[in-house]
N, C-alpha and C positions, 0 to 999 in steps of 0.2 A: 652409497646414497648419502648425500649431504643433508644439511638442515632444510627444513621446509619442503622436503620431498624432492629437492632439486639435485640432480647428479652433481657430484663434487666438482667436476670439470666446468659446470655451468655457473658455479657460485660467483665467479668474477663478473659475469654479465648480469646477474640478478642483484638488485640492490634493495634490501628490505627497508632501508632508510631513505628511499627516494624523496628528494626534495619536492615540496609542493610548489610548483611554479605558476606562471601566469595562466597557462592552459587549464590547470587544475582549478584555479580560482574562477576562471570564466565558466567552466562547466558547473561548478558548485553554485555560482550566482544564478546562472540560467536555470538550474534545477530548482532553486528556491523561488525564482520569479514565476515559473510555470504554475506554482500553487495559487497565484492570484486568481486564476480562472477555474479553480478546481470545483467549485460548486456549480458553475454554469456548464462546464464540460468535464465531468469527473472521469469518464473513460479515456478521453483524449489526454487529459492530464496524467493519468496513470501510464499511458503509453509513452508519453514524452519523458516522464521522470524515470521510467525503467530504461529507456534508451540512454538518457544522460548519465544515470548512475552506472549502467553497464559500461559505457564508454570510459568513464572516469576510472573504473576498476580495471578495465581491459588494458588501459595504457600503463597500469602498474602503480597508480597512486595508492597511498595507504587507506585501509579501511577506517571508517570514522563517521563523522556527522553527515557524510554524503547520503547515508541511508535514511535520514530523517524526512526529507521531502518525499522520498519514495514511500515510506511508511504512511505519511499523511495522505498521499494520493491513493494508496490501497484502502485505507480507512474510508476516505471520502467516497470512493467508488462503491464500496460495500454499503455505506450509509445512505447514499442517495439513489442507488439503482437497484432493481430487483436482482436476486441471486442469478437468475437465468441470463442476465446481461453482464453482471459484474464478475461472476466466477470465471467464464472463459477468458475475459480480459485479464483477470488476475493471474490465471495460469499462464497465459502468454507473457505477461510481465515477468513472472518467475523464470520462464525459459530464457527471456532476453537477459535478465539479471544474471543467470547462471552461465551465460556465454563467457564471462570473464574467467571462468575456471579453465577454459580451453586456451586462453591467451596469456594469462598472468601466471608466470612461473612460481610466484610466491603464494598463490591461492592454495587452499586446502585441496588435497588429492581425493579423487573418487567420491564415494558416498559421504565422506566427512564434509566435503564442500557443499553438499545439498542441504545439510541440516540448518546451518545459519541462514542460508538464502531462503529456504522454505519458511523459517520462522519469521523473517522480515515480511513475508506475504501472509502466512496463516494467522498470526496474532492480530495484526491490524484488521484483516478481513473479518475475523471472528468478532472482534470488538465492534466494528462498523455494522455488521449484520445484526448483532445483538441490540445495539442502540436503535437501529431502524425498526426492528420488530417490536421492541419495547414501546417506542413512540407510536407505532401503528396500533398496538393494543390499547394504549392510553387514549388515542384519538377515538377508537371504536367505543371504548367504555364511556368516554365523555359524550359522544353522540347518542349512545343508548340511554344515558342518564337524562339527557335533554329530551329525548323522545318519550321516556317514561314520565317526566314531569309534565310534558304537554298532554299526554294521555290521562294522567291523574287530574289535571285541570279540566279537561273535557268532561271527564266522569263527574267531577264535582259540580260543574255547571249544569250538566244534564240532570243530576239529582236535584239541584235547586229548582230547575224549571218544573220538574214533576212534583 
């Protein structure tokens, strides 16, 4: 067994220093541009970025900033959609992202490859969900405070009338 879990005979065909060429730039730019509509269509954006990120990795381009648009899309889906909608989409995005483990000879083998991919979904999803829930609680508290002030004012006016 050679480096990166590749059989020694296959090392000549695997290139850990694959040059980033025009196709890689095109995929990376498209991946970033998809984020323009992330607030309007967060789930569609997540699907698109997962397909583009997986395609980039499946071709054998190096890991790197290609994950950032994907992470932003996961965050946005969790931030703007309820968990019952965002979680299945995020799980599907993870499965699409992990497809590169089957095609890229330089990817991590077995369960070791699941850990970083899962982290790129779990962490932004947790942060997005936390932000959404925090803002929902803040909005409910604000609405309750307004309702309480209105009720206090009604009580004050009623007491003045009597």
